[in-house]
ROGUDREN-339610 format. One record per residue: x, y, z of N, C-alpha, C, O in turn; residue in three letters. Coordinates in pm, whole numbers, plus 50000, padded with zeros to 5 digits. Last residue first. Layout:
BEGIN
<site n_x="X" n_y="Y" n_z="Z" ca_x="X" ca_y="Y" ca_z="Z" c_x="X" c_y="Y" c_z="Z" o_x="X" o_y="Y" o_z="Z" resn="Ala"/>
...
This chain:
BEGIN
<site n_x="50564" n_y="52620" n_z="52002" ca_x="50603" ca_y="52736" ca_z="52081" c_x="50648" c_y="52695" c_z="52218" o_x="50684" o_y="52780" o_z="52299" resn="Gln"/>
<site n_x="50504" n_y="52520" n_z="51693" ca_x="50579" ca_y="52474" ca_z="51811" c_x="50627" c_y="52595" c_z="51889" o_x="50720" o_y="52664" o_z="51847" resn="Asp"/>
<site n_x="50202" n_y="52493" n_z="51529" ca_x="50306" ca_y="52588" ca_z="51569" c_x="50373" c_y="52537" c_z="51696" o_x="50306" o_y="52514" o_z="51796" resn="Asp"/>
<site n_x="50126" n_y="52242" n_z="51290" ca_x="50114" ca_y="52298" ca_z="51424" c_x="50230" c_y="52390" c_z="51456" o_x="50343" o_y="52366" o_z="51413" resn="Arg"/>
<site n_x="50187" n_y="52119" n_z="51052" ca_x="50132" ca_y="52253" ca_z="51045" c_x="50118" c_y="52320" c_z="51182" o_x="50101" o_y="52442" o_z="51190" resn="Leu"/>
<site n_x="50270" n_y="51868" n_z="51131" ca_x="50366" ca_y="51952" ca_z="51061" c_x="50317" c_y="52098" c_z="51057" o_x="50399" o_y="52190" o_z="51059" resn="Met"/>
<site n_x="50035" n_y="51764" n_z="51233" ca_x="50145" ca_y="51789" ca_z="51325" c_x="50248" c_y="51882" c_z="51261" o_x="50307" o_y="51966" o_z="51329" resn="Arg"/>
<site n_x="49887" n_y="51721" n_z="51002" ca_x="49846" ca_y="51827" ca_z="51092" c_x="49956" c_y="51861" c_z="51193" o_x="49969" o_y="51977" o_z="51233" resn="Tyr"/>
<site n_x="50036" n_y="51510" n_z="50893" ca_x="50008" ca_y="51629" ca_z="50813" c_x="49972" c_y="51746" c_z="50903" o_x="50020" o_y="51857" o_z="50884" resn="Lys"/>
<site n_x="50033" n_y="51309" n_z="51090" ca_x="50159" ca_y="51380" ca_z="51060" c_x="50137" c_y="51508" c_z="50978" o_x="50213" o_y="51604" o_z="50993" resn="Pro"/>
<site n_x="49747" n_y="51227" n_z="51083" ca_x="49806" ca_y="51300" ca_z="51195" c_x="49938" c_y="51370" c_z="51161" o_x="49954" o_y="51485" o_z="51201" resn="Glu"/>
<site n_x="49657" n_y="51060" n_z="50879" ca_x="49642" ca_y="51205" ca_z="50863" c_x="49716" c_y="51285" c_z="50969" o_x="49746" o_y="51403" o_z="50946" resn="Glu"/>
<site n_x="49704" n_y="50803" n_z="50976" ca_x="49765" ca_y="50844" ca_z="50849" c_x="49764" c_y="50996" c_z="50835" o_x="49859" o_y="51055" o_z="50784" resn="Val"/>
<site n_x="49554" n_y="50791" n_z="51210" ca_x="49698" ca_y="50763" ca_z="51215" c_x="49770" c_y="50812" c_z="51090" o_x="49884" o_y="50858" o_z="51097" resn="Glu"/>
<site n_x="49297" n_y="50837" n_z="51108" ca_x="49356" ca_y="50930" ca_z="51204" c_x="49508" c_y="50913" c_z="51209" o_x="49581" o_y="51012" o_z="51213" resn="Lys"/>
<site n_x="49262" n_y="50610" n_z="50934" ca_x="49261" ca_y="50747" ca_z="50884" c_x="49328" c_y="50845" c_z="50979" o_x="49409" o_y="50927" o_z="50936" resn="Lys"/>
<site n_x="49239" n_y="50344" n_z="50994" ca_x="49373" ca_y="50402" ca_z="51006" c_x="49376" c_y="50550" c_z="50968" o_x="49484" o_y="50611" o_z="50970" resn="Arg"/>
<site n_x="48981" n_y="50273" n_z="50933" ca_x="49022" ca_y="50266" ca_z="51074" c_x="49158" c_y="50332" c_z="51096" o_x="49187" o_y="50374" o_z="51208" resn="Lys"/>
<site n_x="48967" n_y="50276" n_z="50654" ca_x="48911" ca_y="50388" ca_z="50730" c_x="48951" c_y="50387" c_z="50877" o_x="48954" o_y="50493" o_z="50940" resn="Pro"/>
<site n_x="49255" n_y="50190" n_z="50474" ca_x="49153" ca_y="50140" ca_z="50564" c_x="49099" c_y="50257" c_z="50647" o_x="49178" o_y="50330" o_z="50706" resn="Asn"/>
<site n_x="49467" n_y="50245" n_z="50309" ca_x="49347" ca_y="50326" ca_z="50295" c_x="49230" c_y="50275" c_z="50378" o_x="49115" o_y="50314" o_z="50354" resn="Phe"/>
<site n_x="49658" n_y="50047" n_z="50382" ca_x="49686" ca_y="50190" ca_z="50401" c_x="49559" c_y="50274" c_z="50399" o_x="49545" o_y="50365" o_z="50480" resn="Tyr"/>
<site n_x="49535" n_y="49799" n_z="50316" ca_x="49584" ca_y="49826" ca_z="50452" c_x="49598" c_y="49976" c_z="50476" o_x="49554" o_y="50026" o_z="50579" resn="Tyr"/>
<site n_x="49483" n_y="49831" n_z="50044" ca_x="49372" ca_y="49804" ca_z="50136" c_x="49414" c_y="49836" c_z="50279" o_x="49336" o_y="49893" o_z="50355" resn="Val"/>
<site n_x="49746" n_y="49868" n_z="49951" ca_x="49647" ca_y="49973" ca_z="49934" c_x="49529" c_y="49954" c_z="50030" o_x="49482" o_y="50050" o_z="50090" resn="Met"/>
<site n_x="49861" n_y="49621" n_z="50013" ca_x="49916" ca_y="49744" ca_z="50072" c_x="49813" c_y="49857" c_z="50063" o_x="49796" o_y="49932" o_z="50159" resn="Ile"/>
<site n_x="49704" n_y="49453" n_z="49850" ca_x="49704" ca_y="49439" ca_z="49995" c_x="49756" c_y="49562" c_z="50066" o_x="49701" o_y="49603" o_z="50168" resn="Gly"/>
<site n_x="49777" n_y="49543" n_z="49595" ca_x="49638" ca_y="49557" ca_z="49639" c_x="49628" c_y="49545" c_z="49791" o_x="49552" o_y="49618" o_z="49855" resn="Ala"/>
<site n_x="50047" n_y="49463" n_z="49599" ca_x="50012" ca_y="49605" ca_z="49586" c_x="49869" c_y="49629" c_z="49632" o_x="49843" o_y="49727" o_z="49702" resn="Met"/>
<site n_x="50015" n_y="49185" n_z="49613" ca_x="50085" ca_y="49256" ca_z="49720" c_x="50049" c_y="49405" c_z="49716" o_x="50023" o_y="49464" o_z="49820" resn="Val"/>
<site n_x="49886" n_y="49140" n_z="49368" ca_x="49819" ca_y="49106" ca_z="49494" c_x="49883" c_y="49178" c_z="49612" o_x="49813" o_y="49225" o_z="49701" resn="Ala"/>
<site n_x="50085" n_y="49221" n_z="49189" ca_x="49955" ca_y="49290" ca_z="49189" c_x="49880" c_y="49263" c_z="49319" o_x="49818" o_y="49354" o_z="49374" resn="Ala"/>
<site n_x="50282" n_y="49031" n_z="49245" ca_x="50308" ca_y="49172" ca_z="49271" c_x="50178" c_y="49253" c_z="49276" o_x="50163" o_y="49342" o_z="49359" resn="Leu"/>
<site n_x="50143" n_y="48801" n_z="49156" ca_x="50187" ca_y="48812" ca_z="49296" c_x="50213" c_y="48958" c_z="49332" o_x="50172" o_y="49004" o_z="49439" resn="Ser"/>
<site n_x="50112" n_y="48850" n_z="48886" ca_x="49993" ca_y="48843" ca_z="48970" c_x="50029" c_y="48853" c_z="49118" o_x="49951" o_y="48908" o_z="49196" resn="Phe"/>
<site n_x="50387" n_y="48842" n_z="48815" ca_x="50306" ca_y="48961" ca_z="48791" c_x="50183" c_y="48962" c_z="48879" o_x="50151" o_y="49064" o_z="48940" resn="Thr"/>
<site n_x="50456" n_y="48579" n_z="48885" ca_x="50523" ca_y="48690" ca_z="48949" c_x="50443" c_y="48819" c_z="48933" o_x="50431" o_y="48897" o_z="49028" resn="Phe"/>
<site n_x="50294" n_y="48433" n_z="48706" ca_x="50276" ca_y="48417" ca_z="48850" c_x="50338" c_y="48535" c_z="48925" o_x="50277" o_y="48586" o_z="49019" resn="Phe"/>
<site n_x="50411" n_y="48522" n_z="48464" ca_x="50269" ca_y="48544" ca_z="48492" c_x="50242" c_y="48534" c_z="48641" o_x="50172" o_y="48619" o_z="48696" resn="Thr"/>
<site n_x="50674" n_y="48428" n_z="48492" ca_x="50649" ca_y="48571" ca_z="48479" c_x="50503" c_y="48605" c_z="48510" o_x="50475" o_y="48706" o_z="48574" resn="Tyr"/>
<site n_x="50621" n_y="48149" n_z="48501" ca_x="50685" ca_y="48215" ca_z="48613" c_x="50660" c_y="48366" c_z="48609" o_x="50629" o_y="48425" o_z="48711" resn="Ala"/>
<site n_x="50510" n_y="48105" n_z="48247" ca_x="50432" ca_y="48075" ca_z="48367" c_x="50490" c_y="48148" c_z="48488" o_x="50414" o_y="48202" o_z="48569" resn="Thr"/>
<site n_x="50728" n_y="48175" n_z="48087" ca_x="50603" ca_y="48249" ca_z="48076" c_x="50515" c_y="48228" c_z="48199" o_x="50454" o_y="48322" o_z="48249" resn="Glu"/>
<site n_x="50913" n_y="47978" n_z="48171" ca_x="50943" ca_y="48121" ca_z="48189" c_x="50814" c_y="48204" c_z="48182" o_x="50795" o_y="48295" o_z="48262" resn="Ala"/>
<site n_x="50792" n_y="47737" n_z="48091" ca_x="50812" ca_y="47764" ca_z="48233" c_x="50836" c_y="47913" c_z="48257" o_x="50785" o_y="47968" o_z="48355" resn="Phe"/>
<site n_x="50556" n_y="47801" n_z="47822" ca_x="50683" ca_y="47754" ca_z="47878" c_x="50690" c_y="47790" c_z="48027" o_x="50607" o_y="47863" o_z="48080" resn="Ser"/>
<site n_x="50267" n_y="47679" n_z="47689" ca_x="50322" ca_y="47784" ca_z="47771" c_x="50449" c_y="47729" c_z="47838" o_x="50446" o_y="47624" o_z="47902" resn="Met"/>
């Protein structure tokens, strides 16, 4: 395995780990209210 293949493999796994971390952070049940709030705020009537 050449250096380029090793580097590409490491880079691919690094990106996959970062993506998995973002998904775990965003879809954490503790953040549900914070994530859902803008959706309901947009539907509220501003009077």
